[in-house]
N, CA, C and O of each residue as an XYZ file, in Angstrom:
364
protein
N       0.359     -1.033     -0.072
C      -0.271     -0.097     -0.112
C       0.610      1.508      0.410
O       1.202      1.745      1.462
N       0.403      2.315     -0.702
C       0.857      3.342     -0.712
C       1.308      4.267      0.687
O       0.418      4.371      1.531
N       2.293      4.771      0.911
C       2.221      5.253      1.963
C       2.635      6.806      2.094
O       3.784      7.171      1.843
N       1.508      7.797      2.552
C       1.736      9.434      2.568
C       2.644      9.866      3.763
O       2.966      9.425      4.866
N       2.833     10.701      3.163
C       4.077     11.566      4.111
C       3.266     12.508      4.805
O       2.647     13.436      4.283
N       3.313     12.180      6.153
C       2.709     13.058      6.996
C       3.293     14.276      7.776
O       4.500     14.272      8.017
N       2.597     15.210      8.144
C       2.789     16.381      8.802
C       2.824     16.521     10.358
O       1.745     16.422     10.942
N       3.576     16.667     10.840
C       3.081     16.889     12.464
C       2.397     15.733     12.760
O       1.457     15.868     13.543
N       2.638     14.570     12.311
C       1.974     13.112     12.712
C       0.485     13.179     12.240
O      -0.356     12.872     13.085
N      -0.041     13.624     10.716
C      -1.089     13.888     10.361
C      -0.857     13.675      9.074
O       0.270     13.678      8.578
N      -2.148     13.432      8.321
C      -2.223     12.920      6.862
C      -2.894     14.207      6.195
O      -3.001     14.172      4.969
N      -3.369     15.366      6.885
C      -3.404     16.809      6.389
C      -3.535     17.745      7.546
O      -3.935     17.615      8.702
N      -3.041     18.771      6.809
C      -3.223     20.170      8.279
C      -4.252     21.124      8.268
O      -3.926     22.197      8.776
N      -5.493     21.044      7.804
C      -6.774     21.487      8.184
C      -7.830     20.440      8.968
O      -9.042     20.640      9.034
N      -7.294     19.551      9.417
C      -8.229     18.520     10.055
C      -8.681     19.578     11.438
O      -9.906     19.696     11.467
N      -8.175     20.142     12.255
C      -8.558     21.168     13.671
C      -9.639     21.995     12.909
O     -10.844     21.991     13.162
N      -9.038     22.665     11.985
C     -10.212     23.819     11.209
C     -11.475     23.116     10.946
O     -12.507     23.549     11.459
N     -11.494     22.159     10.258
C     -12.539     21.357      9.572
C     -13.621     21.113     10.741
O     -14.808     21.430     10.664
N     -13.007     20.508     11.811
C     -13.875     20.344     12.893
C     -14.546     21.608     13.586
O     -15.713     21.716     13.961
N     -13.734     22.340     13.645
C     -13.974     23.881     14.434
C     -15.177     24.488     13.764
O     -16.127     24.906     14.425
N     -15.119     24.555     11.991
C     -15.968     24.787     11.370
C     -16.881     24.242     11.412
O     -17.909     24.919     11.431
N     -16.990     22.940     11.445
C     -18.385     22.249     11.429
C     -19.236     22.121     12.540
O     -20.397     21.711     12.520
N     -18.330     22.644     13.886
C     -19.031     22.625     15.017
C     -19.932     24.226     14.981
O     -21.134     24.355     15.214
N     -19.221     25.033     14.719
C     -19.351     26.452     14.845
C     -20.922     26.403     14.007
O     -21.989     26.781     14.491
N     -20.737     25.903     12.813
C     -21.649     25.753     12.104
C     -23.170     24.845     12.468
O     -24.289     24.949     11.966
N     -22.704     24.045     13.431
C     -23.552     23.441     14.030
C     -24.043     22.223     12.826
O     -25.220     22.036     12.520
N     -23.370     21.787     12.489
C     -23.037     20.549     11.548
C     -23.232     19.332     11.717
O     -22.262     18.982     11.045
N     -23.687     18.349     12.063
C     -22.932     17.050     11.995
C     -22.320     16.375     11.282
O     -22.541     16.762     10.135
N     -21.448     15.310     11.294
C     -20.695     14.812     10.144
C     -21.751     14.337      8.900
O     -21.736     14.660      7.713
N     -22.625     13.489      9.606
C     -23.867     13.382      8.517
C     -24.495     14.675      7.769
O     -25.000     14.672      6.647
N     -24.367     15.661      8.546
C     -25.030     17.019      7.522
C     -24.155     17.334      6.471
O     -24.430     17.526      5.287
N     -22.649     17.375      7.259
C     -21.575     17.762      6.183
C     -21.926     16.809      4.911
O     -22.123     17.104      3.732
N     -21.931     15.575      5.577
C     -21.584     14.760      4.349
C     -22.431     15.235      3.356
O     -21.997     15.733      2.318
N     -23.723     15.099      3.633
C     -24.743     15.704      2.781
C     -24.855     16.678      1.869
O     -25.260     16.704      0.707
N     -24.315     17.669      2.788
C     -23.734     19.005      1.956
C     -22.668     19.236      0.640
O     -22.590     20.144     -0.188
N     -21.772     17.803      0.869
C     -20.778     17.656      0.131
C     -21.145     16.837     -1.124
O     -20.623     16.922     -2.235
N     -22.115     16.052     -0.739
C     -22.754     15.076     -1.791
C     -23.716     16.103     -2.856
O     -23.875     15.791     -4.036
N     -24.260     17.233     -2.317
C     -25.174     17.947     -3.088
C     -24.280     18.590     -3.750
O     -24.917     19.326     -4.503
N     -22.928     18.783     -3.951
C     -21.607     19.243     -4.524
C     -21.143     18.276     -5.616
O     -20.613     18.628     -6.669
N     -21.399     17.025     -5.248
C     -21.209     15.820     -6.098
C     -19.536     15.316     -5.390
O     -18.739     14.617     -6.016
N     -19.351     15.733     -4.323
C     -18.309     15.020     -3.645
C     -18.678     13.890     -2.490
O     -19.454     14.085     -1.555
N     -17.992     12.735     -2.743
C     -18.846     11.631     -1.752
C     -17.560     11.126     -0.579
O     -16.729     10.218     -0.542
N     -17.958     12.306      0.327
C     -16.896     11.809      1.783
C     -18.354     11.149      2.985
O     -19.176     11.885      3.531
N     -18.307     10.048      3.081
C     -18.693      9.240      4.158
C     -18.963     10.240      5.416
O     -18.360     11.312      5.459
N     -19.594      9.985      6.118
C     -19.449     10.341      7.312
C     -17.988      9.553      8.300
O     -17.253     10.355      8.876
N     -17.689      8.157      8.420
C     -16.689      7.644      8.908
C     -15.384      8.480      8.316
O     -14.385      8.749      8.982
N     -15.598      8.835      6.923
C     -14.234      9.428      6.526
C     -14.231     10.550      6.676
O     -13.101     11.029      6.576
N     -15.153     11.379      6.920
C     -15.122     12.892      7.529
C     -14.270     13.078      8.928
O     -13.482     13.946      9.305
N     -14.848     11.715      9.607
C     -14.299     11.514     11.035
C     -12.696     11.357     10.941
O     -11.833     11.633     11.774
N     -12.596     10.835      9.680
C     -10.873     10.678      9.501
C     -10.148     11.891      9.115
O      -9.050     12.131      9.616
N     -10.727     12.724      8.199
C     -10.447     13.888      7.756
C     -10.206     14.806      9.121
O      -9.263     15.594      9.192
N     -11.263     14.595     10.309
C     -11.293     15.686     11.169
C     -10.137     15.265     12.102
O      -9.739     16.171     12.835
N      -9.487     14.009     12.228
C      -8.520     13.412     13.155
C      -7.365     13.140     12.573
O      -6.642     12.227     12.973
N      -6.973     14.160     11.230
C      -6.053     13.829     10.392
C      -5.426     12.500      9.861
O      -4.223     12.354      9.647
N      -6.544     11.395      9.644
C      -5.809     10.288      9.580
C      -6.458      9.804      8.131
O      -6.532      8.615      7.820
N      -6.959     10.990      7.212
C      -7.046     10.641      5.714
C      -6.496     12.046      4.893
O      -6.901     13.156      5.238
N      -5.840     11.922      4.132
C      -5.666     12.968      3.199
C      -6.597     13.804      2.587
O      -7.288     13.255      1.730
N      -6.812     15.067      2.813
C      -7.790     16.026      2.074
C      -7.373     16.438      0.663
O      -6.388     17.163      0.524
N      -8.015     16.045     -0.302
C      -7.573     16.278     -1.636
C      -8.456     18.183     -1.861
O      -9.432     18.736     -1.353
N      -7.649     18.483     -2.650
C      -7.508     19.818     -3.444
C      -8.754     20.575     -3.625
O      -9.070     21.727     -3.327
N      -9.743     19.028     -4.539
C     -11.094     19.724     -4.442
C     -12.252     19.630     -3.282
O     -13.296     20.282     -3.272
N     -11.857     18.736     -2.376
C     -12.533     18.393     -1.079
C     -11.974     19.898     -0.362
O     -12.893     20.549      0.133
N     -10.884     20.391     -0.272
C     -10.599     21.464      0.342
C     -11.579     22.449     -0.182
O     -12.337     23.013      0.607
N     -11.621     22.709     -1.510
C     -12.451     24.068     -1.982
C     -13.909     23.779     -1.494
O     -14.471     24.739     -0.967
N     -14.556     22.699     -1.579
C     -15.992     22.498     -1.537
C     -15.964     22.666     -0.043
O     -17.071     23.027      0.355
N     -15.190     22.547      0.804
C     -15.590     23.100      2.706
C     -15.183     24.387      2.748
O     -15.785     25.021      3.614
N     -14.307     25.075      2.077
C     -13.993     26.282      2.069
C     -15.423     27.207      1.518
O     -15.757     28.278      2.025
N     -16.096     26.575      0.466
C     -17.452     27.138     -0.177
C     -18.304     26.755      1.219
O     -18.567     27.663      2.008
N     -18.806     25.118      1.546
C     -19.952     25.026      2.188
C     -19.767     26.139      3.677
O     -20.687     26.891      3.996
N     -18.614     26.084      4.367
C     -18.423     26.944      5.479
C     -17.969     28.613      4.958
O     -17.556     29.401      5.808
N     -18.061     28.913      3.905
C     -18.143     30.376      3.462
C     -16.943     30.926      3.925
O     -17.235     31.930      4.575
N     -15.595     30.729      3.900
C     -14.445     30.944      4.599
C     -13.185     30.477      3.072
O     -13.200     29.476      2.357
N     -12.332     31.560      3.056
C     -11.238     31.333      2.108
C     -10.636     30.203      2.487
O     -10.644     29.804      3.652
N     -10.070     29.607      1.522
C      -9.018     28.376      2.003
C      -7.903     28.654      2.740
O      -7.373     27.952      3.601
N      -7.573     29.789      2.318
C      -6.448     30.055      3.718
C      -7.130     30.018      5.173
O      -6.389     29.829      6.137
N      -8.251     30.157      5.336
C      -8.295     30.031      6.669
C      -8.430     28.474      7.187
O      -8.385     28.168      8.378
N      -8.605     27.525      6.093
C      -8.711     26.411      6.494
C      -7.205     25.737      6.592
O      -7.066     24.597      7.036
N      -5.830     26.722      6.035
C      -4.660     26.230      6.082
C      -3.813     27.026      7.070
O      -2.589     26.956      7.180
N      -4.999     28.113      8.066
C      -4.288     28.838      8.750
C      -3.307     28.678      9.670
O      -2.491     29.550      9.970
N      -3.384     27.207     10.282
C      -2.553     26.281     11.360
C      -1.423     26.277     10.696
O      -0.527     26.988     11.150
N      -1.219     25.669      9.741
C       0.067     25.360      8.808
C       0.766     26.706      8.356
O       1.987     26.838      8.444
N      -0.175     27.830      7.803
C       0.580     28.962      7.513
C       1.552     29.843      8.432
O       2.629     30.422      8.295
N       0.443     29.604      9.611
C       0.819     30.553     10.907
C       2.374     29.720     11.560
O       3.295     30.369     12.055
N       2.380     28.567     11.455
C       3.476     27.700     11.929
C       4.563     28.108     10.879
O       5.575     28.588     11.391
N       4.559     28.020      9.600
C       5.477     28.377      8.698
C       6.086     29.907      8.854
O       7.278     30.214      8.842
N       5.037     30.713      8.993
C       5.145     32.197      9.618
C       6.602     32.337     10.555
O       7.642     32.980     10.408
N       6.068     31.343     11.628
C       6.756     31.251     13.034
C       7.821     30.817     12.965
O       8.633     31.282     13.764
N       8.352     29.618     11.879
C       9.225     28.993     11.568
C      10.310     29.556     10.807
O      11.374     28.998     10.541
N       9.867     30.940     10.418
C      10.443     31.551      9.257
C      10.622     31.104      7.919
O      11.606     31.361      7.225
N       9.795     30.535      7.635
C       9.964     29.781      6.224
C       9.094     30.373      5.174
O       9.286     30.047      4.003
N       8.068     31.292      5.517
C       7.933     31.781      5.107
C       7.456     33.355      5.161
O       7.295     33.987      4.118
């Protein structure tokens, strides 16, 4: 099986923000899965849970769809990662 690279022991850098925004918007995992399905993106509830815990890779089109659903710029979903890079003077 293909082994993906991890960053801070997670397969995506948006996991915390996705959960935060889902909770803030009073969406269940099932509700978010339904909203994504209406956009043509199939992410079942168990896979969303894996996304939020950093145990699943987040695809670029899924990142865009989540930013659209939560009505935030993509950069907000990447905020922790961007802040970390700035703190380390990488960017």
